[in-house]
C-alpha positions as CSV (number, residue, x, y, z in Angstrom):
1,X,52.4,275.0,-7.9
2,X,49.0,275.5,-6.4
3,X,48.3,274.5,-2.8
4,X,46.4,271.5,-4.2
5,X,49.5,270.6,-6.3
6,X,51.8,270.9,-3.3
7,X,49.6,268.8,-1.0
8,X,49.1,266.0,-3.6
9,X,52.8,266.0,-4.5
10,X,53.7,265.6,-0.9
11,X,51.4,262.7,-0.4
12,X,52.7,261.0,-3.6
13,X,56.3,261.3,-2.5
14,X,55.4,260.1,1.0
15,X,53.7,257.0,-0.4
16,X,56.6,256.4,-2.8
17,X,59.3,256.7,0.0
18,X,57.2,254.5,2.3
19,X,57.5,251.8,-0.4
20,X,61.3,252.2,-0.4
21,X,61.8,254.8,-3.0
22,X,64.8,257.2,-2.8
23,X,63.9,260.0,-5.2
24,X,63.9,263.5,-3.7
25,X,61.4,264.9,-6.2
26,X,58.7,263.5,-8.4
27,X,60.7,264.3,-11.5
28,X,63.6,262.2,-10.2
29,X,61.5,259.1,-9.7
30,X,62.1,257.7,-13.2
31,X,65.9,257.9,-12.6
32,X,65.8,255.8,-9.5
33,X,65.7,252.0,-9.0
34,X,62.3,250.4,-8.8
35,X,60.8,247.5,-7.0
36,X,57.5,245.7,-7.0
37,X,56.4,247.7,-4.0
38,X,57.2,251.0,-5.7
39,X,55.5,249.8,-8.9
40,X,52.3,249.0,-6.9
41,X,52.3,252.5,-5.3
42,X,52.9,254.3,-8.6
43,X,50.4,252.2,-10.5
44,X,47.8,253.0,-7.9
45,X,48.5,256.7,-8.0
46,X,48.4,256.7,-11.8
47,X,45.1,254.9,-11.9
48,X,43.5,257.3,-9.4
49,X,45.4,260.4,-10.2
50,X,42.4,262.6,-10.9
51,X,40.9,261.6,-7.6
52,X,44.1,261.9,-5.5
53,X,45.2,265.0,-7.2
54,X,41.9,266.8,-7.8
55,X,41.1,269.7,-10.0
56,X,42.2,270.7,-13.6
57,X,45.3,269.2,-15.3
58,X,47.8,271.6,-13.9
59,X,51.5,271.6,-14.9
60,X,52.2,269.9,-11.6
61,X,49.8,267.0,-12.2
62,X,50.9,266.6,-15.8
63,X,54.5,266.4,-14.8
64,X,53.6,263.8,-12.1
65,X,51.7,261.8,-14.6
66,X,54.6,262.0,-17.0
67,X,57.1,260.9,-14.4
68,X,55.0,258.0,-13.2
69,X,54.5,256.7,-16.8
70,X,58.3,256.9,-17.4
71,X,59.1,255.2,-14.2
72,X,56.7,252.3,-14.9
73,X,58.2,251.6,-18.4
74,X,60.5,248.8,-17.2
75,X,60.6,245.1,-17.5
76,X,59.9,244.8,-13.7
77,X,56.4,246.2,-14.4
78,X,55.4,243.2,-16.5
79,X,52.5,241.1,-15.0
80,X,51.8,243.9,-12.5
81,X,49.1,246.6,-12.0
82,X,51.4,249.0,-13.9
83,X,50.1,247.7,-17.3
84,X,46.3,248.4,-16.5
85,X,47.3,251.7,-15.0
86,X,49.2,252.8,-18.1
87,X,46.3,251.6,-20.3
88,X,43.9,253.7,-18.2
89,X,45.6,256.8,-19.6
90,X,44.0,256.1,-22.9
91,X,40.5,256.9,-21.7
92,X,38.5,259.5,-23.6
93,X,36.8,260.5,-20.3
94,X,40.2,261.8,-19.1
95,X,40.2,264.5,-21.7
96,X,42.7,266.8,-20.0
97,X,45.6,264.4,-20.3
98,X,48.3,266.0,-22.5
99,X,49.6,264.3,-25.6
100,X,53.1,264.0,-24.2
101,X,51.9,262.2,-21.1
102,X,49.6,259.9,-23.1
103,X,52.5,259.2,-25.4
104,X,54.7,258.4,-22.4
105,X,52.1,255.8,-21.3
106,X,52.3,254.3,-24.8
107,X,56.1,254.2,-24.7
108,X,56.0,252.5,-21.3
109,X,53.6,249.8,-22.6
110,X,56.0,249.2,-25.4
111,X,59.1,249.1,-23.2
112,X,57.7,246.8,-20.6
113,X,56.3,245.2,-22.9
114,X,52.7,244.6,-22.1
115,X,51.7,240.9,-22.5
116,X,49.4,239.3,-25.1
117,X,46.6,239.2,-22.5
118,X,46.1,242.9,-23.1
119,X,46.0,242.6,-26.9
120,X,42.3,243.3,-27.4
121,X,42.4,246.5,-25.3
122,X,45.7,247.7,-26.9
123,X,44.5,246.9,-30.4
124,X,41.4,249.1,-29.8
125,X,43.7,251.9,-28.7
126,X,46.0,251.5,-31.7
127,X,43.0,251.7,-34.0
128,X,41.4,254.7,-32.3
129,X,42.4,257.7,-34.3
130,X,41.0,260.1,-31.8
131,X,44.2,259.4,-29.8
132,X,46.3,260.8,-32.7
133,X,50.0,260.3,-32.6
134,X,49.9,259.6,-28.8
135,X,49.0,256.0,-29.8
136,X,52.1,255.6,-31.9
137,X,54.0,253.3,-29.6
138,X,50.9,251.2,-28.9
139,X,50.8,250.6,-32.7
140,X,54.5,249.7,-32.5
141,X,53.7,247.3,-29.6
142,X,51.6,245.3,-32.0
143,X,54.8,244.1,-33.6
144,X,56.0,242.8,-30.2
145,X,52.7,241.1,-29.5
146,X,53.1,238.5,-32.3
147,X,49.3,238.2,-32.2
148,X,47.8,236.8,-35.4
149,X,45.5,239.8,-35.8
150,X,48.2,242.4,-35.2
151,X,49.3,242.9,-38.8
152,X,45.8,243.8,-40.0
153,X,45.5,246.4,-37.4
154,X,48.9,247.9,-38.1
155,X,48.2,247.9,-41.8
156,X,45.0,249.8,-41.4
157,X,47.0,252.7,-39.8
158,X,49.4,253.2,-42.7
159,X,47.2,256.0,-44.1
160,X,47.6,258.1,-41.0
161,X,50.8,260.2,-41.4
162,X,51.1,260.7,-37.7
163,X,51.8,257.0,-37.0
164,X,53.1,255.6,-40.2
165,X,56.6,254.9,-38.8
166,X,55.1,252.9,-36.0
167,X,52.8,251.0,-38.3
168,X,55.7,250.1,-40.5
169,X,57.8,249.1,-37.5
170,X,55.0,246.7,-36.4
171,X,54.6,245.2,-39.8
172,X,58.4,244.7,-40.1
173,X,58.6,242.9,-36.7
174,X,55.6,240.8,-37.7
175,X,57.1,239.9,-41.1
176,X,53.6,240.6,-42.4
177,X,52.5,238.8,-45.5
178,X,50.4,240.0,-48.4
179,X,51.0,243.7,-47.7
180,X,53.2,244.6,-50.7
181,X,50.6,246.8,-52.4
182,X,50.3,248.9,-49.3
183,X,53.9,249.1,-48.4
184,X,55.6,249.6,-51.8
185,X,54.8,253.4,-51.9
186,X,57.0,253.8,-48.8
187,X,60.1,252.8,-50.8
188,X,60.0,256.5,-52.0
189,X,58.9,258.0,-48.6
190,X,60.4,261.2,-47.4
191,X,61.9,259.7,-44.3
192,X,64.8,257.3,-44.5
193,X,63.5,255.2,-41.7
194,X,60.2,254.6,-43.5
195,X,62.1,253.6,-46.7
196,X,64.3,251.2,-44.7
197,X,61.3,249.6,-42.9
198,X,59.4,249.3,-46.2
199,X,62.4,247.5,-47.8
200,X,62.6,245.1,-44.9
201,X,58.9,244.3,-44.9
202,X,59.0,243.6,-48.7
203,X,62.0,241.4,-48.3
204,X,60.0,239.1,-46.1
205,X,56.7,239.4,-47.8
206,X,56.2,236.3,-49.9
207,X,52.5,237.1,-50.6
């Protein structure tokens, strides 16, 4: 680790422990219990990570980002600053964020899960192909949102091979209607999970 990495990592752990955390390393934070106080500290660090941990996206900063995202992916994070903090990782201005860390933010948003009040923002992320497969679990989240516009957004992602499974999952959870023409080709898909989801979608599609 660089001197900057070491200094920032020390500050992060100090803030975390001051909030009541018991992890001995940043990588151990996701494995420990979490409280609203810890969530607030981690969310603040994630939102301002580039400022508090300045410089390029070193391995140390990337691992810290990854660990914080994983730690925040819990039901205790719902209705807290964790959700906006995780959403902030899908910012094109933060062009040094790795795909795995951005994917971890998406997984956390799905696992919490983020509430309907964030639908417009998350729908825009789901539809933004510049995020590639890192947006996969944001697309899957559409199925948990139960929003009336969710199916149309998920359906529009079916032609992107990198997120097809997540789009099918969302359509399945939503019991989408009128999608038969788009979903039937997946009955012969390479992946068994895609075939299974397609079958389920068509079972409920009365359109």
